[in-house]
C-alpha positions in Angstrom: 70.1 -8.4 20.1 68.1 -10.2 22.6 67.2 -6.6 24.7 66.0 -5.5 21.2 63.4 -7.8 20.4 62.5 -8.2 24.4 61.8 -4.3 23.8 59.7 -4.9 20.0 57.8 -7.9 21.5 57.1 -6.0 24.2 55.7 -2.6 22.4 53.7 -4.9 20.6 51.1 -6.4 23.3 51.5 -2.7 24.8 50.0 -1.6 21.8 47.2 -5.4 21.5 46.3 -4.6 24.9 45.6 -1.3 24.3 43.9 -1.6 21.0 41.6 -4.5 22.8 40.8 -2.1 25.5 39.9 0.4 23.0 37.4 -1.8 20.9 35.7 -3.4 23.8 34.6 0.3 25.3 33.9 0.9 21.7 32.0 -1.7 20.8 30.3 -1.4 24.2 29.0 2.0 23.8 27.7 0.9 19.8 25.7 -1.4 22.0 24.8 1.3 25.0 23.7 3.4 22.3 19.8 3.8 22.0 18.4 3.6 18.3 17.9 6.4 16.9 13.9 8.1 16.2 12.7 10.0 14.5 9.8 12.2 16.4 6.1 12.3 14.0 5.0 15.6 13.1 1.8 16.2 14.9 -1.1 18.5 13.3 -4.0 19.7 16.5 -6.1 20.6 12.8 -6.5 18.5 9.4 -7.1 21.0 7.2 -8.2 20.1 3.3 -5.2 21.3 2.0 -2.8 19.3 4.2 -5.0 16.4 4.2 -4.3 16.5 0.1 -0.5 17.6 0.2 -0.1 14.6 2.4 -2.2 12.5 0.1 0.2 13.7 -3.0 3.2 12.5 -1.4 1.8 9.4 0.0 0.7 8.2 -3.3 3.9 9.2 -4.4 5.2 7.2 -2.1 3.3 4.5 -2.1 4.2 3.8 -5.8 7.8 3.5 -5.0 6.5 0.6 -2.6 7.5 -3.0 -4.3 3.8 -5.4 -3.9 5.9 -7.3 -1.5 4.6 -5.5 2.2 3.2 -7.7 4.7 0.4 -7.5 6.5 -0.5 -7.2 9.8 -3.3 -10.0 10.2 -5.2 -10.1 13.0 -8.3 -12.0 15.1 -11.5 -10.2 16.1 -13.2 -11.0 19.6 -16.6 -10.3 20.6 -20.2 -10.0 19.6 -21.4 -6.6 18.0 -24.8 -6.2 19.2 -24.1 -7.7 22.9 -21.3 -5.4 23.1 -21.9 -2.7 20.6 -18.2 -2.6 19.4 -15.7 -5.9 18.0 -12.0 -5.8 19.8 -8.6 -6.3 18.4 -5.8 -7.8 20.9 -2.9 -5.3 20.4 0.5 -5.6 22.4 2.9 -2.0 23.6 6.2 -2.1 25.0 9.2 -3.9 25.8 8.7 -6.3 26.8 4.8 -6.3 25.6 1.2 -5.3 27.2 -1.7 -6.8 25.7 -4.8 -5.1 25.8 -7.9 -5.6 23.9 -8.9 -2.4 21.4 -12.1 -1.8 19.6 -12.0 -1.3 16.4 -13.1 2.6 15.5 -12.8 3.8 11.4 -13.9 7.0 13.1 -11.2 7.4 15.1 -7.7 8.4 14.7 -5.8 8.0 17.6 -4.9 5.1 19.2 -4.9 4.9 23.6 -4.8 2.2 26.4 -5.3 3.3 30.4 -2.2 5.0 31.2 -1.2 3.5 34.9 -1.0 6.9 35.8 -4.4 7.3 35.0 -6.8 9.5 37.3 -10.0 8.8 36.5 -9.9 5.1 34.4 -12.9 2.7 35.0 -11.8 -1.1 35.3 -11.8 -2.7 32.2 -11.5 -6.6 31.6 -12.0 -9.2 29.7 -12.9 -12.9 29.6 -13.1 -15.5 27.3 -14.8 -19.1 28.3 -15.0 -21.8 26.4 -16.2 -24.3 28.0 -16.6 -28.9 28.3 -18.0 -31.6 30.7 -18.2 -33.7 33.0 -15.1 -33.1 34.7 -14.3 -29.6 32.2 -11.5 -28.3 30.7 -11.4 -24.4 29.9 -8.8 -23.2 27.8 -9.6 -19.3 28.0 -6.9 -15.6 28.0 -8.4 -13.4 30.8 -6.9 -9.8 30.0 -8.5 -8.0 34.0 -7.6 -4.2 33.9 -5.2 -3.9 32.0 -3.7 -0.6 32.0 0.0 0.6 30.8 3.3 0.8 32.3 5.6 3.1 30.5 8.1 2.5 33.6 8.0 -0.8 32.5 8.7 -0.5 28.6 12.4 -0.3 27.7 11.0 1.6 24.6 8.9 3.7 25.0 9.4 7.8 24.7 7.4 10.4 25.6 6.2 12.7 23.0 8.2 16.6 24.1 6.3 19.2 23.8 6.2 20.8 20.6 4.7 23.7 18.2 2.6 21.3 16.5 0.8 20.1 19.9 -1.0 21.0 22.4 0.6 20.4 25.4 0.3 19.6 29.3 0.9 21.8 32.3 4.5 21.5 33.1 5.2 22.1 29.0 6.7 18.8 28.5 4.7 15.8 26.6 2.2 16.4 24.4 -1.5 15.7 25.5 -4.8 14.4 22.9 -8.4 14.8 24.1 -11.0 13.2 21.9 -14.8 13.8 22.4 -17.6 11.6 21.4 -21.5 11.2 20.3 -22.2 9.9 22.9 -20.4 12.8 25.3 -17.6 10.1 26.5 -14.7 11.6 26.3 -11.3 10.4 27.0 -7.6 12.6 27.1 -3.6 11.4 28.1 -0.6 12.0 26.9 1.1 10.9 24.1 3.9 8.5 24.2 5.7 6.4 21.4 6.5 2.8 21.6 6.9 -0.5 19.9 3.5 -1.6 19.1 3.0 -5.7 18.2 0.4 -7.8 16.6 -0.1 -10.6 17.9 1.8 -13.5 16.8 -0.7 -14.4 13.0 0.7 -11.5 11.7 4.3 -11.5 9.7 4.2 -7.4 10.6 7.0 -7.4 12.9 6.4 -5.0 15.7 6.6 -1.0 14.6 6.9 1.9 16.3 4.2 4.1 16.6 3.0 7.1 18.7 -0.2 6.3 21.1 -2.2 8.0 23.5 -1.7 6.6 27.6 -4.8 7.9 29.1 -5.7 9.6 32.5 -8.9 10.5 32.2 -11.8 8.8 30.5 -16.2 9.2 31.2 -19.2 7.9 29.6 -19.6 4.6 28.0 -15.2 4.8 27.8 -15.4 4.2 31.5 -17.7 1.6 31.9 -16.8 -0.3 28.8 -15.4 -3.7 29.0 -12.9 -2.8 26.6 -9.4 -1.3 27.6 -9.6 1.5 24.8 -9.4 2.4 21.0 -7.3 1.5 18.0 -7.7 4.4 15.7 -7.8 3.4 12.0 -9.9 6.8 11.1 -7.3 9.4 9.3 -5.2 11.6 10.4 -1.4 11.8 11.4 -2.4 9.8 15.1 -3.8 7.4 12.8 -2.6 3.9 13.3 -3.0 3.6 9.9 -1.4 6.7 8.3 1.8 5.8 10.7 2.5 2.1 9.1 1.6 3.8 5.9 4.3 6.7 5.9 6.5 4.3 7.6 6.3 1.9 4.6 5.3 -1.2 6.1 1.9 -1.2 4.9 -0.1 -0.8 1.5 -2.3 1.9 2.1 -5.4 0.0 2.5 -7.3 -1.8 5.4 -9.9 -5.0 5.5 -12.7 -5.4 8.5 -15.0 -8.5 8.2 -17.5 -8.8 11.4 -19.4 -12.0 11.6 -23.1 -12.5 11.5 -25.5 -12.8 13.7 -25.3 -14.9 16.8 -21.2 -15.4 15.4 -18.8 -13.1 17.2 -15.6 -12.2 16.1 -14.2 -11.7 12.6 -11.0 -10.6 11.3 -9.4 -7.7 10.1 -6.2 -6.8 7.9 -3.5 -3.8 7.8 -1.9 -3.7 4.6 -3.3 -4.2 1.2 -5.4 -7.1 0.3 -5.6 -8.8 -3.3 -9.2 -7.8 -4.4 -11.6 -10.3 -5.5 -13.5 -10.4 -8.9 -16.5 -10.2 -7.1 -16.8 -7.4 -4.5 -17.9 -3.8 -5.5 -16.7 -0.9 -5.0 -17.8 3.1 -4.8 -16.1 6.2 -4.4 -15.1 7.6 -1.3 -13.8 11.3 -0.7 -11.0 12.2 1.6 -11.4 15.6 0.9 -15.1 15.9 1.4 -15.0 15.1 5.7 -12.5 13.1 7.1 -14.4 9.9 8.1 -14.7 7.4 5.3 -17.6 8.0 3.1 -19.4 6.3 0.4 -21.5 7.6 -2.3 -24.5 6.0 -2.2 -27.4 7.2 -4.6 -31.0 4.8 -3.3 -31.7 1.9 -1.7 -34.1 -0.9 -3.4 -36.6 -2.8 -0.6 -38.0 -5.9 -2.4 -36.8 -5.2 -5.6 -38.8 -1.2 -5.5 -36.2 1.9 -5.2 -37.6 3.9 -2.0 -39.7 7.7 -3.1 -36.5 9.8 -1.8 -35.8 13.2 -3.6 -32.4 13.4 -5.3 -29.5 13.6 -3.1 -31.2 12.3 0.4 -28.1 10.2 0.7 -25.5 12.4 0.5 -25.6 15.1 3.3 -23.0 17.2 4.6 -20.6 14.2 5.2 -22.1 11.5 3.1 -22.6 8.6 3.7 -20.4 7.6 6.6 -18.7 3.9 7.5 -17.8 3.9 11.0 -16.9 0.4 12.7 -17.0 2.1 16.5 -21.0 2.2 15.9 -23.3 -0.4 15.7 -26.3 0.6 14.3 -27.2 2.1 11.1 -28.5 5.7 10.8 -30.9 7.3 8.3 -32.0 11.4 8.4 -36.0 10.9 9.0 -37.5 10.8 5.7 -35.1 7.9 4.6 -36.0 6.4 8.0 -39.7 6.4 6.9 -39.5 4.8 3.7 -37.3 2.6 4.6 -39.6 1.5 8.1 -42.9 1.4 5.6 -41.0 -0.9 3.0 -40.6 -3.6 5.5 -43.5 -3.5 7.3 -45.7 -3.6 4.3 -43.1 -6.7 3.5 -43.7 -8.5 6.4 -47.1 -7.2 7.3 -48.2 -11.1 8.5 -45.5 -10.6 11.5 -46.5 -9.9 14.7 -45.6 -6.7 16.0 -44.4 -6.8 19.7 -42.7 -4.0 22.4 -38.8 -3.7 21.9 -36.3 -5.0 24.6 -35.5 -1.9 25.9 -38.9 0.2 27.5 -37.0 3.8 26.7 -37.1 3.3 23.0 -39.5 2.5 20.9 -38.1 0.3 18.5 -40.3 -2.1 16.1 -39.8 -5.8 16.9 -41.9 -8.8 15.1 -42.2 -12.1 16.6 -42.7 -15.3 14.7 -40.0 -15.8 12.1 -38.4 -18.3 13.8 -35.1 -18.5 15.6 -32.7 -20.3 13.1 -31.2 -17.0 10.8 -30.8 -19.5 7.3 -34.4 -18.7 7.3 -34.9 -15.0 7.8 -34.5 -13.8 4.2 -37.6 -16.3 3.3 -38.9 -14.0 5.7 -37.9 -10.6 5.0 -37.3 -8.8 2.9 -34.1 -8.4 0.2 -32.2 -4.8 0.6 -30.0 -3.3 -2.1 -27.7 -0.1 -1.9 -27.3 1.6 -4.9 -23.9 3.7 -5.5 -23.6 6.7 -7.9 -21.4 4.5 -9.9 -25.0 1.7 -10.5 -23.1 -0.6 -8.0 -25.7 -2.5 -6.1 -24.7 -4.6 -2.9 -26.7 -6.9 -1.4 -28.1 -6.8 2.4 -29.6 -10.0 4.4 -31.8 -9.2 6.7 -28.8 -10.2 9.6 -27.3 -6.7 8.1 -30.1 -4.8 9.2 -32.1 -6.5 12.3 -31.1 -7.7 15.5 -32.1 -10.4 17.5 -34.3 -9.4 20.5 -33.2 -10.4 23.8 -35.9 -11.3 26.0 -38.4 -13.2 23.4 -37.4 -16.0 22.0 -37.6 -16.2 17.3 -38.3 -11.9 18.1 -36.0 -9.9 15.4 -35.7 -6.1 16.1 -35.3 -3.2 12.8 -31.4 -1.7 13.2 -32.0 1.0 11.1 -33.1 4.3 13.6 -33.4 7.9 12.6 -31.1 10.5 13.0 -31.8 13.9 13.3 -28.8 15.5 10.8 -28.5 14.8 7.0 -25.7 12.5 7.5 -26.5 9.1 6.8 -23.9 6.6 9.3 -23.6 2.6 8.6 -22.1 1.1 12.0 -20.8 -2.7 11.7 -24.7 -4.3 11.5 -25.0 -3.2 8.3 -21.4 -4.8 7.3 -21.8 -8.0 8.8 -20.3 -11.3 7.3 -19.0 -8.7 4.8 -15.5 -8.2 3.8 -15.0 -4.0 3.3 -11.9 -2.8 1.9 -10.5 0.8 3.0 -8.6 1.0 -0.3 -7.6 4.5 0.9 -5.0 4.6 -2.0 -7.5 4.8 -4.6 -10.1 6.6 -2.0 -12.4 3.4 -3.2 -14.0 1.3 -0.7 -15.4 -2.2 -1.4 -17.7 -4.9 -0.7 -18.4 -8.5 -0.7 -21.4 -10.8 1.2 -19.0 -13.6 2.6 -19.0 -15.8 5.8 -16.7 -14.2 7.7 -15.4 -17.4 9.8 -15.1 -19.4 6.8 -12.1 -15.7 5.9 -10.4 -15.5 9.0 -9.2 -19.6 8.1 -8.4 -17.7 4.8 -6.5 -15.1 7.0 -4.0 -18.1 8.4 -3.6 -20.4 5.5 -4.7 -18.0 2.4 -2.2 -20.0 0.3 -4.1 -23.2 1.1 -7.4 -24.7 0.0 -9.9 -23.3 3.1 -12.0 -26.2 4.1 -15.3 -25.4 3.0 -16.2 -22.7 -0.2 -16.8 -19.5 0.7 -20.6 -18.9 0.5 -22.9 -15.8 0.1 -25.5 -15.4 2.9 -28.1 -14.5 0.7 -27.4 -16.2 -2.5 -26.3 -20.4 -3.3 -23.3 -18.8 -5.8 -19.5 -19.7 -4.4 -17.5 -16.7 -3.7 -14.1 -18.4 -4.8 -11.1 -16.0 -3.2 -8.2 -17.3 -4.4 -5.0 -15.7 -2.2 -7.6 -13.0 -1.7 -5.5 -12.2 1.8 -2.1 -12.4 0.5 0.3 -10.0 -1.1 1.6 -10.8 -3.7 0.4 -15.1 -3.9 2.7 -15.6 -0.7 1.5 -18.1 1.7 0.3 -17.1 4.9 2.4 -18.6 7.9 1.1 -18.8 12.0 4.7 -17.9 12.6 6.5 -14.2 11.1 9.7 -14.6 8.5 12.9 -16.4 10.2 11.0 -16.0 14.1 12.5 -18.8 16.3 10.4 -20.1 18.8 12.2 -20.1 21.8 8.9 -22.6 23.9 5.1 -22.1 23.5 3.2 -21.8 25.6 -1.2 -22.4 26.5 -3.2 -21.7 29.6 -6.2 -25.2 30.5 -8.5 -24.7 33.5 -9.4 -28.2 34.8 -12.5 -28.1 37.1 -12.8 -31.7 39.4 -13.4 -33.6 42.1 -10.3 -35.8 42.6 -8.5 -34.6 45.0 -5.4 -36.1 43.4 -4.1 -32.8 40.9 -0.9 -34.4 41.0 -1.5 -37.7 39.5 -4.0 -36.0 36.8 -1.4 -33.6 36.1 1.5 -36.0 35.2 -0.6 -37.9 33.1 -1.9 -34.9 31.3 2.0 -34.5 30.8 2.4 -37.5 29.0 -0.7 -37.5 26.7 -0.3 -33.8 25.5 3.1 -35.0 24.5 1.6 -37.9 22.7 -0.7 -36.3 20.9 1.5 -33.1 20.1 4.5 -35.8 18.9 7.4 -34.3 21.0 9.2 -36.2 23.9 8.0 -36.2 27.2 10.5 -34.3 28.5 10.2 -31.4 26.2 6.5 -30.9 28.1 7.0 -29.3 31.2 4.0 -28.0 33.8 5.2 -24.0 34.6 2.5 -23.1 37.3 -0.8 -24.4 38.8 -3.3 -21.8 40.5 -6.5 -22.8 42.5 -9.4 -20.7 41.3 -12.6 -21.1 43.6 -13.5 -24.7 42.5 -11.5 -24.4 39.0 -7.5 -25.1 38.3 -5.6 -23.1 36.0 -3.1 -25.2 35.0 -0.7 -23.9 32.4 1.9 -25.9 30.1 5.3 -25.0 28.3 6.4 -26.5 25.5 10.3 -26.1 24.7 12.8 -27.2 22.6 14.4 -30.7 22.8 17.8 -30.8 23.9 20.5 -29.7 23.0 18.5 -27.9 20.9 17.9 -24.2 22.1 14.7 -23.4 20.3 12.0 -24.7 18.4 12.2 -25.1 15.0 9.5 -23.2 12.8 7.8 -26.9 11.2 7.7 -28.4 14.2 6.4 -25.3 15.6 4.1 -24.8 13.5 2.4 -27.7 13.5 2.5 -27.7 17.4 0.3 -24.9 17.3 -2.2 -25.6 14.7 -2.7 -28.9 16.4 -3.5 -26.7 19.3 -5.3 -24.2 17.2 -7.6 -26.7 15.6 -8.5 -29.1 18.2 -6.6 -31.9 17.3 -5.3 -33.4 20.6 -7.9 -36.3 21.4 -8.2 -36.0 25.6 -9.3 -39.2 26.8 -13.3 -39.3 27.5 -12.7 -38.8 31.8 -10.8 -35.5 31.1 -14.2 -33.6 28.6 -13.7 -31.3 25.6 -11.6 -27.9 25.1 -11.5 -25.1 23.3 -7.7 -23.7 22.6 -8.7 -19.5 22.5 -5.2 -17.9 22.6 -1.6 -19.7 22.4 1.8 -17.8 23.0 5.1 -18.8 20.8 7.9 -16.8 22.7 11.2 -15.9 20.6 14.0 -17.2 21.5 15.8 -16.2 23.8 18.7 -13.3 23.2 21.1 -11.1 25.4 19.2 -8.6 27.0 22.3 -5.1 25.6 23.9 -5.2 29.5 24.0 -8.4 28.8 26.0 -7.6 25.1 27.8 -5.2 27.0 28.8 -7.5 29.8 30.0 -10.5 27.7 31.8 -7.5 25.3 33.6 -6.4 28.2 34.5 -9.7 29.7 35.7 -10.8 26.4 37.9 -7.7 26.2 38.7 -8.0 30.0 40.1 -11.7 29.5 42.0 -10.6 26.2 43.6 -7.9 27.8 44.6 -10.3 30.7 46.0 -12.8 28.2 48.4 -10.4 27.1 49.3 -9.3 29.8 50.1 -12.0 31.7 51.8 -12.9 28.1 54.1 -9.5 28.2 55.2 -10.2 32.0 56.1 -13.9 32.3 58.5 -12.4 28.7 59.6 -10.1 30.5 60.5 -12.3 33.2 62.4 -14.7 31.1 64.4 -11.9 30.0 64.8 -10.5 33.3 66.3 -14.1 34.6 68.5 -14.2 31.5 69.9 -10.4 32.3 70.8 -12.0 35.6 72.8 -14.8 34.7 77.0 -14.3 34.9 78.6 -12.9 32.0 81.9 -14.8 31.3 84.0 -12.4 28.1 86.3 -14.2 25.9 89.7 -14.2 27.7 88.2 -14.1 30.9 91.2 -16.2 32.9 88.6 -19.8 33.9 89.6 -21.1 37.5 91.4 -24.5 38.1 88.8 -27.0 38.3 89.6 -30.7 39.7 88.8 -32.9 37.4 87.3 -36.2 40.1 88.3 -39.7 38.6 87.3 -41.6 37.1 86.2 -45.3 39.1 87.6 -48.4 37.7 
């Protein structure tokens, strides 16, 4: 009976051993298996028939989506007139590599310089805000960013296929783009995770982008890293996100006004404000975003132009990557003459660049808010009778060499197409409603609108006011999908720690004491424990010290709760930290919330194998122990019943 029990127990333990080993192996293999990736079908040309089929397919797909798709909300940087463009910060890869990309509705490819680039410029952006005396400066610095595919664990090259142009080795798809100013970009196509920053509720998504190997012309000399293509096309970041079903088929841009940097961008649908005016946009007429503009009024008078003056080859095209506006020659002449007639009392002066015959005026003063009292009101009239009001900042730019002088930002075009660049839509919310073939416009304050992008569920600090009217524009939940509130942290995002940079310029040789005092002050102002504020790094830069701080979870927690993290971030972002006067003033440009640390794939595999091995070892030792006990019992002498027993002498009892 004991032998039978032993054999059963041993068999059971052996089976457990085998099962434990198989489970650990299978689970480890599952963690090692890469995610399934469906390659995008690339098209070298966009025929109207293909666009028609794609449009119908996309609309059918969008109609099945719920109204609660998230948005990608991004802050825009840079001054339109100083740099010629606005940029958004986009991160690519795992770990993410950050790039400053020009927001371009006229391009269909998103691309960044590749680490293998043989002819790329030194792109670098540095944003600074300074204080006084002992200067404290928060900054974001992006220096010569180049994407390194070998550093990203999620990067995959787009393999050569019949739908794309291929490299010389016939291994990877390539792209090539040439622009009107004769600059160009070419490289290979890759696929990786693209994320849109901490203030976006859209999670990182896989997308195809260009890894640039050669750039020429203005692209080589510009400070921005690359292009974010928002146009119509299969490689467009918009088309890719829409086809994946993660956003609605719409996006919105809002550029800051004259002398105001930045703005806001939302990828995905928003609720259009009631005062927004729309124009039809025909996707089959051209690959560019166009509107149906019928006529222009200056100071209430219609420009005397033949019918169809703004209905040339591609119609009236909106291009966020273009700085100024361009009318066909007769339309430009009529517009110029109407402006000159309205401001005949202003003195004409030469433009800032002697190579161009700019039309400039002096005597209007430096206060932009007073320009509507001097320069005439302009109205763009659409085919449906709706009107878009243009204030002077929408057709003028500030003279760079003469104080209180302005120049006309409308120029003649040798072609019949009317091109409207970023200057025309300053302080204007523009919604590219692709699902309904229309583009909407709303005069608003884009700086205030960015606050609403972040706090769409809460009232803004001040109402939005049209730059040309005294009427208030109420936009309840304008940028919140389905009325859902916007958070500074996306979804169930667990914050592992928060970092920010501080630059200190001081003559005090005892930097250590200053940093120690700053640590205590930061903990008090952010209402966290002193042990949670840690000095991460100090770098000397000439007369300045670049200091990186980190806010970590209170022990024994391994992450910061969303409530506390949101409070910390809002205090940093809204400059609520009140430091003593001897530390000067500061402005925070960026914060970085790192997610809770998770095990990597190899750590998962190691842990699973470790658990499996330990379990197997325990079962094996148990089996060996049972076998040894059984063996010891087997070796004990067995005496059957009836066997003779040798006589034993009894010891006498001790009395």
